[in-house]
py3Dmol code that shows the C-alpha trace and the ligand (Angstrom):
import py3Dmol

protein = """\
ATOM      1  CA  MET A   1      37.026   7.480  21.076  1.00  0.00           C
ATOM      2  CA  MET A   2      36.933   4.020  22.540  1.00  0.00           C
ATOM      3  CA  SER A   3      33.672   2.082  22.424  1.00  0.00           C
ATOM      4  CA  ASP A   4      33.295  -1.473  23.619  1.00  0.00           C
ATOM      5  CA  ARG A   5      36.429  -2.730  21.912  1.00  0.00           C
ATOM      6  CA  PRO A   6      38.751  -5.056  23.840  1.00  0.00           C
ATOM      7  CA  ASN A   7      41.212  -3.128  25.992  1.00  0.00           C
ATOM      8  CA  LYS A   8      44.437  -5.085  25.703  1.00  0.00           C
ATOM      9  CA  ASP A   9      47.650  -3.057  25.920  1.00  0.00           C
ATOM     10  CA  LEU A  10      49.023  -2.436  22.443  1.00  0.00           C
ATOM     11  CA  LEU A  11      51.876  -0.226  23.590  1.00  0.00           C
ATOM     12  CA  VAL A  12      53.731  -0.323  26.901  1.00  0.00           C
ATOM     13  CA  VAL A  13      56.283   2.391  27.706  1.00  0.00           C
ATOM     14  CA  GLU A  14      58.423   1.897  30.815  1.00  0.00           C
ATOM     15  CA  GLY A  15      60.940   4.276  32.390  1.00  0.00           C
ATOM     16  CA  LEU A  16      61.610   5.967  29.056  1.00  0.00           C
ATOM     17  CA  LYS A  17      64.408   8.547  28.984  1.00  0.00           C
ATOM     18  CA  LYS A  18      65.964  10.541  26.196  1.00  0.00           C
ATOM     19  CA  TYR A  19      68.854  12.879  26.995  1.00  0.00           C
ATOM     20  CA  PHE A  20      70.535  14.878  24.228  1.00  0.00           C
ATOM     21  CA  PRO A  21      74.157  15.881  24.920  1.00  0.00           C
ATOM     22  CA  VAL A  22      74.974  19.587  24.857  1.00  0.00           C
ATOM     23  CA  ARG A  23      78.473  20.176  23.453  1.00  0.00           C
ATOM     24  CA  ARG A  24      80.587  23.248  24.037  1.00  0.00           C
ATOM     25  CA  GLY A  25      84.039  24.580  23.139  1.00  0.00           C
ATOM     26  CA  ILE A  26      86.471  23.763  20.351  1.00  0.00           C
ATOM     27  CA  PHE A  27      86.752  20.132  21.482  1.00  0.00           C
ATOM     28  CA  SER A  28      82.949  19.772  21.560  1.00  0.00           C
ATOM     29  CA  ARG A  29      83.075  18.442  25.082  1.00  0.00           C
ATOM     30  CA  ILE A  30      79.776  17.399  26.592  1.00  0.00           C
ATOM     31  CA  SER A  31      78.827  20.133  29.049  1.00  0.00           C
ATOM     32  CA  GLY A  32      75.372  18.870  29.990  1.00  0.00           C
ATOM     33  CA  TYR A  33      72.289  17.083  28.761  1.00  0.00           C
ATOM     34  CA  VAL A  34      68.897  18.189  27.538  1.00  0.00           C
ATOM     35  CA  ARG A  35      66.581  15.888  29.457  1.00  0.00           C
ATOM     36  CA  ALA A  36      63.840  15.871  26.835  1.00  0.00           C
ATOM     37  CA  VAL A  37      62.103  12.780  28.244  1.00  0.00           C
ATOM     38  CA  ASP A  38      62.986  11.890  31.799  1.00  0.00           C
ATOM     39  CA  GLY A  39      61.582   8.574  32.984  1.00  0.00           C
ATOM     40  CA  ILE A  40      58.002   8.250  31.783  1.00  0.00           C
ATOM     41  CA  SER A  41      55.772   5.162  31.789  1.00  0.00           C
ATOM     42  CA  PHE A  42      52.345   4.618  30.263  1.00  0.00           C
ATOM     43  CA  HIS A  43      50.185   1.969  28.575  1.00  0.00           C
ATOM     44  CA  VAL A  44      48.053   2.437  25.467  1.00  0.00           C
ATOM     45  CA  ARG A  45      45.140   0.024  25.105  1.00  0.00           C
ATOM     46  CA  LYS A  46      44.120  -1.365  21.746  1.00  0.00           C
ATOM     47  CA  GLY A  47      41.465   0.814  20.129  1.00  0.00           C
ATOM     48  CA  GLU A  48      41.931   3.872  22.354  1.00  0.00           C
ATOM     49  CA  THR A  49      43.201   7.371  21.772  1.00  0.00           C
ATOM     50  CA  PHE A  50      45.954   8.164  24.248  1.00  0.00           C
ATOM     51  CA  ALA A  51      46.858  11.852  24.237  1.00  0.00           C
ATOM     52  CA  LEU A  52      50.164  13.357  25.328  1.00  0.00           C
ATOM     53  CA  VAL A  53      49.643  17.033  26.008  1.00  0.00           C
ATOM     54  CA  GLY A  54      51.829  19.884  27.147  1.00  0.00           C
ATOM     55  CA  GLU A  55      53.562  23.026  25.986  1.00  0.00           C
ATOM     56  CA  SER A  56      56.365  23.054  23.487  1.00  0.00           C
ATOM     57  CA  GLY A  57      59.441  21.637  25.254  1.00  0.00           C
ATOM     58  CA  SER A  58      57.456  19.189  27.384  1.00  0.00           C
ATOM     59  CA  GLY A  59      58.927  16.138  25.625  1.00  0.00           C
ATOM     60  CA  LYS A  60      55.765  14.894  23.950  1.00  0.00           C
ATOM     61  CA  THR A  61      57.105  14.953  20.377  1.00  0.00           C
ATOM     62  CA  THR A  62      60.352  13.215  21.408  1.00  0.00           C
ATOM     63  CA  THR A  63      58.219  10.518  23.057  1.00  0.00           C
ATOM     64  CA  GLY A  64      56.332  10.009  19.780  1.00  0.00           C
ATOM     65  CA  ARG A  65      59.617   9.687  17.876  1.00  0.00           C
ATOM     66  CA  LEU A  66      60.911   7.132  20.394  1.00  0.00           C
ATOM     67  CA  VAL A  67      57.725   5.064  20.098  1.00  0.00           C
ATOM     68  CA  LEU A  68      58.319   4.839  16.341  1.00  0.00           C
ATOM     69  CA  ARG A  69      62.006   4.155  17.052  1.00  0.00           C
ATOM     70  CA  LEU A  70      63.035   7.087  14.922  1.00  0.00           C
ATOM     71  CA  MET A  71      65.654   7.642  17.639  1.00  0.00           C
ATOM     72  CA  GLU A  72      67.299   5.511  20.290  1.00  0.00           C
ATOM     73  CA  PRO A  73      66.461   6.036  23.971  1.00  0.00           C
ATOM     74  CA  THR A  74      68.916   6.841  26.761  1.00  0.00           C
ATOM     75  CA  ASP A  75      67.091   4.349  28.950  1.00  0.00           C
ATOM     76  CA  GLY A  76      63.794   2.527  29.268  1.00  0.00           C
ATOM     77  CA  LYS A  77      61.731   0.091  27.259  1.00  0.00           C
ATOM     78  CA  ILE A  78      58.928   0.200  24.732  1.00  0.00           C
ATOM     79  CA  HIS A  79      56.906  -2.915  23.948  1.00  0.00           C
ATOM     80  CA  PHE A  80      54.628  -2.781  20.923  1.00  0.00           C
ATOM     81  CA  VAL A  81      52.304  -5.787  20.441  1.00  0.00           C
ATOM     82  CA  GLY A  82      54.448  -7.466  23.092  1.00  0.00           C
ATOM     83  CA  ILE A  83      57.717  -6.911  21.198  1.00  0.00           C
ATOM     84  CA  ASP A  84      60.632  -4.951  22.682  1.00  0.00           C
ATOM     85  CA  ILE A  85      61.156  -2.529  19.793  1.00  0.00           C
ATOM     86  CA  PHE A  86      64.633  -1.404  20.888  1.00  0.00           C
ATOM     87  CA  SER A  87      65.940  -4.970  20.659  1.00  0.00           C
ATOM     88  CA  LEU A  88      64.960  -5.331  16.981  1.00  0.00           C
ATOM     89  CA  ARG A  89      67.448  -5.439  14.125  1.00  0.00           C
ATOM     90  CA  GLN A  90      66.790  -3.378  10.991  1.00  0.00           C
ATOM     91  CA  ARG A  91      64.963  -6.151   9.126  1.00  0.00           C
ATOM     92  CA  GLU A  92      62.623  -6.968  11.990  1.00  0.00           C
ATOM     93  CA  LEU A  93      62.179  -3.284  12.664  1.00  0.00           C
ATOM     94  CA  ARG A  94      61.003  -2.696   9.081  1.00  0.00           C
ATOM     95  CA  LYS A  95      58.303  -5.328   9.576  1.00  0.00           C
ATOM     96  CA  ILE A  96      57.081  -3.837  12.838  1.00  0.00           C
ATOM     97  CA  ARG A  97      57.213  -0.281  11.438  1.00  0.00           C
ATOM     98  CA  LYS A  98      54.566  -1.284   8.927  1.00  0.00           C
ATOM     99  CA  ARG A  99      52.207  -1.623  11.876  1.00  0.00           C
ATOM    100  CA  MET A 100      53.014   1.854  13.243  1.00  0.00           C
ATOM    101  CA  GLN A 101      52.441   4.934  11.131  1.00  0.00           C
ATOM    102  CA  ILE A 102      52.705   8.662  11.685  1.00  0.00           C
ATOM    103  CA  ILE A 103      50.528  11.557  10.623  1.00  0.00           C
ATOM    104  CA  PHE A 104      52.560  14.749  10.598  1.00  0.00           C
ATOM    105  CA  GLN A 105      51.612  18.206  11.705  1.00  0.00           C
ATOM    106  CA  ASP A 106      52.418  19.881   8.437  1.00  0.00           C
ATOM    107  CA  PRO A 107      50.698  18.291   5.447  1.00  0.00           C
ATOM    108  CA  TYR A 108      52.597  20.707   3.143  1.00  0.00           C
ATOM    109  CA  SER A 109      56.058  19.392   3.885  1.00  0.00           C
ATOM    110  CA  SER A 110      55.167  15.762   4.591  1.00  0.00           C
ATOM    111  CA  LEU A 111      54.134  15.035   0.968  1.00  0.00           C
ATOM    112  CA  ASN A 112      56.572  14.811  -1.917  1.00  0.00           C
ATOM    113  CA  PRO A 113      55.533  17.608  -4.320  1.00  0.00           C
ATOM    114  CA  ARG A 114      56.767  15.585  -7.292  1.00  0.00           C
ATOM    115  CA  MET A 115      54.655  12.544  -6.565  1.00  0.00           C
ATOM    116  CA  SER A 116      51.027  12.302  -7.672  1.00  0.00           C
ATOM    117  CA  VAL A 117      48.406  11.368  -5.119  1.00  0.00           C
ATOM    118  CA  GLY A 118      48.182   7.892  -6.632  1.00  0.00           C
ATOM    119  CA  SER A 119      51.953   7.365  -6.274  1.00  0.00           C
ATOM    120  CA  THR A 120      52.007   8.811  -2.751  1.00  0.00           C
ATOM    121  CA  VAL A 121      49.248   6.547  -1.487  1.00  0.00           C
ATOM    122  CA  GLY A 122      50.366   3.574  -3.579  1.00  0.00           C
ATOM    123  CA  GLU A 123      54.053   3.684  -2.626  1.00  0.00           C
ATOM    124  CA  PRO A 124      53.665   1.842   0.718  1.00  0.00           C
ATOM    125  CA  LEU A 125      51.685  -0.873  -1.108  1.00  0.00           C
ATOM    126  CA  ILE A 126      54.690  -1.450  -3.393  1.00  0.00           C
ATOM    127  CA  ILE A 127      57.370  -1.169  -0.677  1.00  0.00           C
ATOM    128  CA  HIS A 128      55.627  -3.672   1.571  1.00  0.00           C
ATOM    129  CA  ARG A 129      54.340  -5.807  -1.339  1.00  0.00           C
ATOM    130  CA  LEU A 130      50.802  -5.626  -0.022  1.00  0.00           C
ATOM    131  CA  VAL A 131      48.659  -5.726  -3.141  1.00  0.00           C
ATOM    132  CA  GLU A 132      49.352  -7.313  -6.515  1.00  0.00           C
ATOM    133  CA  LYS A 133      49.851  -4.855  -9.364  1.00  0.00           C
ATOM    134  CA  LYS A 134      46.491  -5.375 -11.090  1.00  0.00           C
ATOM    135  CA  LYS A 135      44.605  -4.664  -7.864  1.00  0.00           C
ATOM    136  CA  ARG A 136      46.706  -1.674  -6.796  1.00  0.00           C
ATOM    137  CA  TYR A 137      44.613   1.000  -8.546  1.00  0.00           C
ATOM    138  CA  GLU A 138      41.453  -0.342  -6.952  1.00  0.00           C
ATOM    139  CA  ARG A 139      43.056  -0.305  -3.482  1.00  0.00           C
ATOM    140  CA  ILE A 140      44.300   3.292  -3.912  1.00  0.00           C
ATOM    141  CA  ILE A 141      40.775   4.410  -4.864  1.00  0.00           C
ATOM    142  CA  GLN A 142      39.406   2.587  -1.835  1.00  0.00           C
ATOM    143  CA  LEU A 143      41.919   4.382   0.446  1.00  0.00           C
ATOM    144  CA  LEU A 144      41.107   7.760  -1.083  1.00  0.00           C
ATOM    145  CA  GLU A 145      37.387   7.165  -0.599  1.00  0.00           C
ATOM    146  CA  MET A 146      38.014   6.181   3.017  1.00  0.00           C
ATOM    147  CA  VAL A 147      39.431   9.650   3.696  1.00  0.00           C
ATOM    148  CA  GLY A 148      36.762  11.481   1.682  1.00  0.00           C
ATOM    149  CA  LEU A 149      38.679  12.072  -1.571  1.00  0.00           C
ATOM    150  CA  GLU A 150      37.374  11.236  -5.034  1.00  0.00           C
ATOM    151  CA  GLU A 151      38.865   8.970  -7.666  1.00  0.00           C
ATOM    152  CA  GLY A 152      39.590  12.039  -9.821  1.00  0.00           C
ATOM    153  CA  CYS A 153      42.329  13.082  -7.368  1.00  0.00           C
ATOM    154  CA  ILE A 154      44.577  10.164  -8.242  1.00  0.00           C
ATOM    155  CA  ASN A 155      46.609  11.912 -10.947  1.00  0.00           C
ATOM    156  CA  LYS A 156      46.822  15.291  -9.229  1.00  0.00           C
ATOM    157  CA  TYR A 157      49.778  16.685  -7.279  1.00  0.00           C
ATOM    158  CA  PRO A 158      49.928  18.026  -3.703  1.00  0.00           C
ATOM    159  CA  HIS A 159      50.003  21.708  -4.762  1.00  0.00           C
ATOM    160  CA  GLU A 160      46.555  21.291  -6.315  1.00  0.00           C
ATOM    161  CA  PHE A 161      44.987  20.632  -2.897  1.00  0.00           C
ATOM    162  CA  SER A 162      44.050  22.618   0.181  1.00  0.00           C
ATOM    163  CA  GLY A 163      45.741  21.986   3.554  1.00  0.00           C
ATOM    164  CA  GLY A 164      42.848  19.806   4.776  1.00  0.00           C
ATOM    165  CA  GLN A 165      42.870  17.731   1.588  1.00  0.00           C
ATOM    166  CA  ARG A 166      46.624  17.246   1.864  1.00  0.00           C
ATOM    167  CA  GLN A 167      46.196  16.014   5.400  1.00  0.00           C
ATOM    168  CA  ARG A 168      43.609  13.548   4.049  1.00  0.00           C
ATOM    169  CA  ILE A 169      46.184  12.321   1.507  1.00  0.00           C
ATOM    170  CA  GLY A 170      48.692  11.839   4.354  1.00  0.00           C
ATOM    171  CA  ILE A 171      46.120   9.853   6.310  1.00  0.00           C
ATOM    172  CA  ALA A 172      45.310   7.672   3.260  1.00  0.00           C
ATOM    173  CA  ARG A 173      49.032   6.925   2.867  1.00  0.00           C
ATOM    174  CA  ALA A 174      49.299   5.993   6.550  1.00  0.00           C
ATOM    175  CA  LEU A 175      46.265   3.702   6.241  1.00  0.00           C
ATOM    176  CA  ALA A 176      47.649   1.908   3.178  1.00  0.00           C
ATOM    177  CA  VAL A 177      49.648  -0.521   5.322  1.00  0.00           C
ATOM    178  CA  GLU A 178      46.699  -1.251   7.651  1.00  0.00           C
ATOM    179  CA  PRO A 179      48.548  -0.108  10.788  1.00  0.00           C
ATOM    180  CA  ASP A 180      47.607  -0.979  14.355  1.00  0.00           C
ATOM    181  CA  LEU A 181      48.962   2.260  15.812  1.00  0.00           C
ATOM    182  CA  ILE A 182      48.982   5.769  14.396  1.00  0.00           C
ATOM    183  CA  VAL A 183      51.112   8.436  16.039  1.00  0.00           C
ATOM    184  CA  ALA A 184      49.258  11.650  15.223  1.00  0.00           C
ATOM    185  CA  ASP A 185      51.679  14.519  15.857  1.00  0.00           C
ATOM    186  CA  GLU A 186      49.639  17.743  16.119  1.00  0.00           C
ATOM    187  CA  PRO A 187      47.500  16.493  13.202  1.00  0.00           C
ATOM    188  CA  VAL A 188      45.348  19.609  12.833  1.00  0.00           C
ATOM    189  CA  SER A 189      47.358  22.458  14.309  1.00  0.00           C
ATOM    190  CA  ALA A 190      48.643  23.662  10.911  1.00  0.00           C
ATOM    191  CA  LEU A 191      45.110  23.751   9.443  1.00  0.00           C
ATOM    192  CA  ASP A 192      42.430  26.463   9.342  1.00  0.00           C
ATOM    193  CA  VAL A 193      40.064  26.278  12.291  1.00  0.00           C
ATOM    194  CA  SER A 194      37.146  25.554   9.923  1.00  0.00           C
ATOM    195  CA  VAL A 195      38.953  22.456   8.586  1.00  0.00           C
ATOM    196  CA  GLN A 196      40.244  21.161  11.925  1.00  0.00           C
ATOM    197  CA  ALA A 197      36.875  19.714  13.002  1.00  0.00           C
ATOM    198  CA  GLN A 198      36.512  17.861   9.691  1.00  0.00           C
ATOM    199  CA  ILE A 199      39.878  16.138  10.117  1.00  0.00           C
ATOM    200  CA  VAL A 200      39.146  15.322  13.764  1.00  0.00           C
ATOM    201  CA  ASN A 201      35.808  13.782  12.731  1.00  0.00           C
ATOM    202  CA  LEU A 202      37.549  11.806   9.997  1.00  0.00           C
ATOM    203  CA  LEU A 203      40.110  10.430  12.486  1.00  0.00           C
ATOM    204  CA  MET A 204      37.307   9.398  14.838  1.00  0.00           C
ATOM    205  CA  GLU A 205      35.292   7.741  12.068  1.00  0.00           C
ATOM    206  CA  LEU A 206      38.356   5.828  10.862  1.00  0.00           C
ATOM    207  CA  GLN A 207      39.090   4.669  14.390  1.00  0.00           C
ATOM    208  CA  GLU A 208      35.559   3.356  14.770  1.00  0.00           C
ATOM    209  CA  ARG A 209      35.619   1.664  11.375  1.00  0.00           C
ATOM    210  CA  LEU A 210      39.128   0.197  11.421  1.00  0.00           C
ATOM    211  CA  GLY A 211      39.742  -0.267  15.161  1.00  0.00           C
ATOM    212  CA  LEU A 212      42.779   2.016  15.059  1.00  0.00           C
ATOM    213  CA  THR A 213      44.768   3.030  18.118  1.00  0.00           C
ATOM    214  CA  TYR A 214      46.036   6.611  18.243  1.00  0.00           C
ATOM    215  CA  LEU A 215      48.906   8.116  20.183  1.00  0.00           C
ATOM    216  CA  LEU A 216      47.891  11.738  19.857  1.00  0.00           C
ATOM    217  CA  ILE A 217      50.487  14.440  20.468  1.00  0.00           C
ATOM    218  CA  ALA A 218      48.858  17.817  20.909  1.00  0.00           C
ATOM    219  CA  HIS A 219      48.921  21.116  22.738  1.00  0.00           C
ATOM    220  CA  ASP A 220      45.310  22.036  21.915  1.00  0.00           C
ATOM    221  CA  LEU A 221      43.222  20.858  24.845  1.00  0.00           C
ATOM    222  CA  ARG A 222      39.931  21.356  22.974  1.00  0.00           C
ATOM    223  CA  LEU A 223      41.041  18.870  20.321  1.00  0.00           C
ATOM    224  CA  VAL A 224      42.261  16.432  22.973  1.00  0.00           C
ATOM    225  CA  ARG A 225      38.941  16.642  24.808  1.00  0.00           C
ATOM    226  CA  MET A 226      37.013  15.728  21.634  1.00  0.00           C
ATOM    227  CA  ILE A 227      39.027  12.712  20.667  1.00  0.00           C
ATOM    228  CA  SER A 228      40.930  11.214  23.624  1.00  0.00           C
ATOM    229  CA  ASP A 229      40.122   8.347  25.969  1.00  0.00           C
ATOM    230  CA  THR A 230      43.180   8.800  28.187  1.00  0.00           C
ATOM    231  CA  VAL A 231      45.211  11.973  28.674  1.00  0.00           C
ATOM    232  CA  ALA A 232      48.780  12.299  30.005  1.00  0.00           C
ATOM    233  CA  VAL A 233      49.908  15.837  30.790  1.00  0.00           C
ATOM    234  CA  MET A 234      53.665  16.335  30.338  1.00  0.00           C
ATOM    235  CA  TYR A 235      55.872  19.029  31.804  1.00  0.00           C
ATOM    236  CA  LEU A 236      59.632  19.229  31.240  1.00  0.00           C
ATOM    237  CA  GLY A 237      60.020  15.595  30.273  1.00  0.00           C
ATOM    238  CA  LYS A 238      57.778  14.103  32.975  1.00  0.00           C
ATOM    239  CA  ILE A 239      54.147  13.055  33.192  1.00  0.00           C
ATOM    240  CA  VAL A 240      52.611  15.230  35.930  1.00  0.00           C
ATOM    241  CA  GLU A 241      49.017  14.027  35.629  1.00  0.00           C
ATOM    242  CA  GLN A 242      47.293  11.202  33.802  1.00  0.00           C
ATOM    243  CA  GLY A 243      43.727  10.012  33.730  1.00  0.00           C
ATOM    244  CA  SER A 244      40.654   9.276  31.694  1.00  0.00           C
ATOM    245  CA  ASN A 245      39.154  12.076  29.605  1.00  0.00           C
ATOM    246  CA  ALA A 246      36.528  12.624  32.331  1.00  0.00           C
ATOM    247  CA  GLN A 247      39.105  12.660  35.152  1.00  0.00           C
ATOM    248  CA  ILE A 248      41.281  15.247  33.430  1.00  0.00           C
ATOM    249  CA  TYR A 249      38.490  17.480  32.120  1.00  0.00           C
ATOM    250  CA  HIS A 250      35.971  17.225  34.995  1.00  0.00           C
ATOM    251  CA  SER A 251      38.279  16.681  37.931  1.00  0.00           C
ATOM    252  CA  PRO A 252      41.796  17.945  37.136  1.00  0.00           C
ATOM    253  CA  LYS A 253      44.146  17.974  40.120  1.00  0.00           C
ATOM    254  CA  HIS A 254      47.647  19.117  39.182  1.00  0.00           C
ATOM    255  CA  PRO A 255      48.240  22.904  39.239  1.00  0.00           C
ATOM    256  CA  TYR A 256      49.773  22.692  35.756  1.00  0.00           C
ATOM    257  CA  THR A 257      46.742  20.887  34.322  1.00  0.00           C
ATOM    258  CA  LEU A 258      44.476  23.448  36.007  1.00  0.00           C
ATOM    259  CA  ALA A 259      46.464  26.272  34.426  1.00  0.00           C
ATOM    260  CA  LEU A 260      46.374  24.673  30.962  1.00  0.00           C
ATOM    261  CA  LEU A 261      42.640  24.045  31.206  1.00  0.00           C
ATOM    262  CA  SER A 262      41.865  27.510  32.472  1.00  0.00           C
ATOM    263  CA  SER A 263      43.197  28.972  29.237  1.00  0.00           C
ATOM    264  CA  VAL A 264      40.682  26.945  27.167  1.00  0.00           C
ATOM    265  CA  PRO A 265      37.484  28.929  26.402  1.00  0.00           C
ATOM    266  CA  VAL A 266      34.307  27.459  27.941  1.00  0.00           C
ATOM    267  CA  PRO A 267      31.572  26.857  25.337  1.00  0.00           C
ATOM    268  CA  ASP A 268      28.803  27.694  27.863  1.00  0.00           C
ATOM    269  CA  PRO A 269      28.782  31.497  28.538  1.00  0.00           C
ATOM    270  CA  GLN A 270      26.765  30.947  31.749  1.00  0.00           C
ATOM    271  CA  ARG A 271      29.589  28.872  33.202  1.00  0.00           C
ATOM    272  CA  LYS A 272      32.328  30.935  34.706  1.00  0.00           C
ATOM    273  CA  LYS A 273      35.650  29.487  35.697  1.00  0.00           C
ATOM    274  CA  GLU A 274      38.560  30.708  37.697  1.00  0.00           C
ATOM    275  CA  ARG A 275      41.471  31.636  35.519  1.00  0.00           C
ATOM    276  CA  VAL A 276      44.867  30.330  36.616  1.00  0.00           C
ATOM    277  CA  LEU A 277      47.581  32.321  34.948  1.00  0.00           C
ATOM    278  CA  LEU A 278      50.620  30.435  33.831  1.00  0.00           C
ATOM    279  CA  GLU A 279      53.481  32.867  34.138  1.00  0.00           C
ATOM    280  CA  GLY A 280      56.788  32.730  32.339  1.00  0.00           C
ATOM    281  CA  GLU A 281      58.198  30.270  29.863  1.00  0.00           C
ATOM    282  CA  ILE A 282      58.803  26.593  30.420  1.00  0.00           C
ATOM    283  CA  PRO A 283      62.361  26.398  31.967  1.00  0.00           C
ATOM    284  CA  THR A 284      65.201  24.819  30.031  1.00  0.00           C
ATOM    285  CA  PRO A 285      65.349  21.031  30.243  1.00  0.00           C
ATOM    286  CA  ILE A 286      69.182  21.273  30.415  1.00  0.00           C
ATOM    287  CA  ASN A 287      69.066  22.154  34.059  1.00  0.00           C
ATOM    288  CA  PRO A 288      65.514  21.600  35.238  1.00  0.00           C
ATOM    289  CA  PRO A 289      64.424  23.080  38.609  1.00  0.00           C
ATOM    290  CA  SER A 290      65.171  20.965  41.694  1.00  0.00           C
ATOM    291  CA  GLY A 291      62.326  19.210  43.493  1.00  0.00           C
ATOM    292  CA  CYS A 292      59.125  19.698  41.535  1.00  0.00           C
ATOM    293  CA  ARG A 293      59.954  20.881  38.033  1.00  0.00           C
ATOM    294  CA  PHE A 294      56.826  23.017  37.928  1.00  0.00           C
ATOM    295  CA  ARG A 295      57.692  24.932  41.110  1.00  0.00           C
ATOM    296  CA  THR A 296      59.106  28.012  39.322  1.00  0.00           C
ATOM    297  CA  ARG A 297      55.681  28.665  37.770  1.00  0.00           C
ATOM    298  CA  CYS A 298      53.379  27.083  40.315  1.00  0.00           C
ATOM    299  CA  PRO A 299      51.067  29.458  42.205  1.00  0.00           C
ATOM    300  CA  MET A 300      50.710  26.888  45.004  1.00  0.00           C
ATOM    301  CA  ALA A 301      54.386  25.997  45.589  1.00  0.00           C
ATOM    302  CA  ILE A 302      55.503  25.415  49.195  1.00  0.00           C
ATOM    303  CA  ALA A 303      58.927  24.810  50.783  1.00  0.00           C
ATOM    304  CA  ILE A 304      59.020  21.037  50.196  1.00  0.00           C
ATOM    305  CA  CYS A 305      58.543  21.605  46.441  1.00  0.00           C
ATOM    306  CA  VAL A 306      62.099  23.003  46.202  1.00  0.00           C
ATOM    307  CA  ASP A 307      63.828  19.919  47.614  1.00  0.00           C
ATOM    308  CA  GLN A 308      61.652  16.917  46.941  1.00  0.00           C
ATOM    309  CA  GLU A 309      60.369  15.668  43.652  1.00  0.00           C
ATOM    310  CA  PRO A 310      56.713  14.622  44.034  1.00  0.00           C
ATOM    311  CA  PRO A 311      56.078  11.001  42.999  1.00  0.00           C
ATOM    312  CA  LEU A 312      53.342  10.192  40.477  1.00  0.00           C
ATOM    313  CA  ARG A 313      50.670   8.862  42.858  1.00  0.00           C
ATOM    314  CA  ASN A 314      47.546   6.909  41.999  1.00  0.00           C
ATOM    315  CA  LEU A 315      44.590   8.881  43.356  1.00  0.00           C
ATOM    316  CA  GLY A 316      42.248   5.992  42.539  1.00  0.00           C
ATOM    317  CA  ASN A 317      40.736   4.550  39.359  1.00  0.00           C
ATOM    318  CA  GLY A 318      43.957   5.111  37.452  1.00  0.00           C
ATOM    319  CA  HIS A 319      44.001   8.885  38.003  1.00  0.00           C
ATOM    320  CA  LEU A 320      47.694   9.748  38.530  1.00  0.00           C
ATOM    321  CA  CYS A 321      49.096  13.020  39.827  1.00  0.00           C
ATOM    322  CA  ALA A 322      52.570  14.225  40.859  1.00  0.00           C
ATOM    323  CA  CYS A 323      52.071  17.025  43.390  1.00  0.00           C
ATOM    324  CA  HIS A 324      52.921  17.257  47.124  1.00  0.00           C
ATOM    325  CA  LEU A 325      49.548  18.886  47.811  1.00  0.00           C
ATOM    326  CA  ILE A 326      47.450  16.171  46.165  1.00  0.00           C
ATOM    327  CA  SER A 327      47.140  12.681  47.610  1.00  0.00           C
TER     328      SER A 327
END
"""
ligand_1 = """\
8
SF4
Fe 53.143 23.122 42.739
Fe 54.537 21.965 44.690
Fe 52.533 20.667 43.551
Fe 54.807 21.102 42.229
S 54.536 19.834 44.053
S 52.765 21.332 41.452
S 55.360 23.131 42.965
S 52.390 22.532 44.751
"""
view = py3Dmol.view(width=600, height=400)
view.addModel(protein, "pdb")
view.setStyle({"model": 0}, {"cartoon": {"style": "trace"}})
view.addModel(ligand_1, "xyz")
view.setStyle({"model": 1}, {"stick": {}})
view.zoomTo()
view.show()
């Protein structure tokens, strides 16, 4: 979490859209679009953890991929360290990519089983010519120690490690290039519950030590509460609520956020909370509901919600909410 580090914007996302064409028939004509991300804007300050949360199908993972420019947007802009990343040519993009790394959800499939730990962690050092050959071993050991692995691991292969240790290897590889931004895509959801806290603590320690900025993509609101400074709640390609950790967890406003939070167990058994049931599945983003996209599942929906899309309003102190009933 953020301490007293400077709070300059490292990443600025404006009006971002990503539509995937749906093709049908023998001529593969475009019959519609999956509106995976549909006009979202947010800023990530240097040194903070900005979390994108929502159910599967909310558009959070596509947003992460767009930030890394692993795909092209339909519309919108992303500035990273002041640079418009969609205007970059391949060579310039390679340079900027060094400053943005990703930690994947599944540490099993994200590591090459035929590469030793030393080669996996050392590869980015060679590709980006970061450390001269004679100092490479020393740097790999340093990276392994940073993530809590011993020197003895260097010649071992991924199958010799547990899921948590493999995730540590993935983190060491990401750190090798000294990135400014790490996109952490569900970084602990594939791990045993007992190991999840260790990896979360490691990510927080590394942030404190190295001044890292995280764009955290997650559906687990307990994890997000532990680690995030700012939280944006996504539903069907839109941000429906955004605020500081305290605003979202102590004073949530949007019916969708309330429903998500009500499904999270409360650690204090004395504290009871009203449970808001979220019925049904998230609708298809091919033809999202008119008006408010959440209206088909919202227990508070009124007539206006069918026709008019609620704007994302600032409720004060940067707390944003898109709901006709909240102003
Ligand atoms: Fe529910 Fe209407 Fe608010 Fe949407 S705008 S969240 S449907 S009350």
